[in-house]
N, C-alpha and C positions, 0 to 999 in steps of 0.2 A: 421603929418610932416614927410617927407621922410628923411631917413638916408643916402640916396645915395649922392655921390659927386655932386656938382652943375652942372658939365658938362653933366650929364646924362639927365637933363631936356631939353637940346637943341636937344637931339637925339630921344625923344619920342613924342607921340601925333601926329604921322605922318603917312600918307598913302604913301607907297613906290611905289605901283603900283596897277592898276586894269585893267582887260581886259575881253572882250567877244570874243570868237574865235570858229571857227569850228574845229580847230586843237586839237589833244589830249593834255590834261593838264599835264600828267605825266612827259614828258620831260622838262617842265618848273619849276618843283618843286625845283630842286637843285639850280638853279639860283635865284629863289624867296627867298629861305632860306638864301642864301648868301647876297641878297640885304637887308633883314630885320635885319640881324645879324651885330652887332658891338661888339667891345671888352667890352662894358658896359652892354651888354645884357646877362643875366644869364639863360634865358629860351627861347626856341622856341617851339611853339605849332602849329601843323598842323591839320586842319580839312579837311577830304576828304569825300565828299558826292558822293556816287556811285549809279548807276542805279540798282534797285532791281527787282526781278521777280514778284512783285505784286504792284498794285496801285489802290487806291480807292475801295478796297475790291475785286478787281479782281486778282486771283492768276495766270493768264496766260499771263503776260506781257513778250514780247521778246525784245522790244525796246521802247525808249521814243524819241519823236521828239520835240526839243526846237526851237522856233522861237522867235527872240527878236524884240521888238518895237524899232523904230529908236532912242528913247530917253534912251534906256536901258543902254548904256555905261555911260552916265552922271548920271543916277539914281544909278547905282552900285557904281560909284565913290563917289557920295554924301553920300550914306549909310556908306561906309567904312570910309570916312572922318569924319562923325559924330561919329562913334564908336571910331576911333582913337583919336578924341578930348575929349572923355569921359574916356579914359583909358590911363595909361602911357605905351604905346606900339608903335611899328612900325608894320604896316599891309600891306599885299599884298593879293589880292583876284582875282580869275578868275572864269568865268562860260562858259561852252560849249554851243554851239548852233548846230543845225542840228540833224541828227539821231544818237542816242547813243544806244549801245547794253547793255544788262544786264552785269554788272561788270565794265562798263566804268565809269571813273571819270567825273562827271558832274559839280561839284562845289568845290572849295577849298579856304581856308583861311589859311594864314601863319601869325602868330602873334609872335613877339619877345618883350621881356620886361626884365628889370633887375630882376624881380621876377616872378616865375611860376604862382602864383595865378592871377596876372594881365593878363598874356598871355592867360590863360585858359578862364577867364571871357570875355576878348575881342573877342577871337575866337568864343565863344558861342554867344555873343551878335551880332556879325557880321553874323554868320550863321543863327540865328533866324530872323534877320532883312531882309536879302536877301531872305530867304525862304518865308517870308510873302510878300515881294515886288515881288517875282518871280511869284506869281499868277497873278499879273497885268502886269508884265514885260514880261512874257513868256506865250505862249500857250503850254500846255503839252498835248500830245496825246499818249495814250497807245495803242500799237498794240498787238492784241491777237495772241496767237499761233494757228496755224491751226491744228485741230485734225481730223484725218479722214483716 
């Protein structure tokens, strides 16, 4: 049983927004945090998945190329909606498409909740679900460095 005031329940279990975009995600984070935050929220957790220099055992990655299936925006929204329905949180999530360089932000989740544990659990659940769905939602191609 929650010890939160009753008005908190009306503010949680919600997806505030989702998107797939070719544009950088970093400029969107401040607005996303503002959208998920209300005066009833005591924690905001942000997960940022960035492109690393290795993939599938290859240590020579210079970029990743993400292409989205036409149903990807709806699939992302459905996953985030499901996670928001399972946790007392407000969620926002976005995924990049196109060519990304090492260090670029590829995927992000912003979770707000009255309590930090709920926000952490929801961000992790969303990240795990999208990462699993991403294999069918996106085709990921690693481009090798040219050595020579």
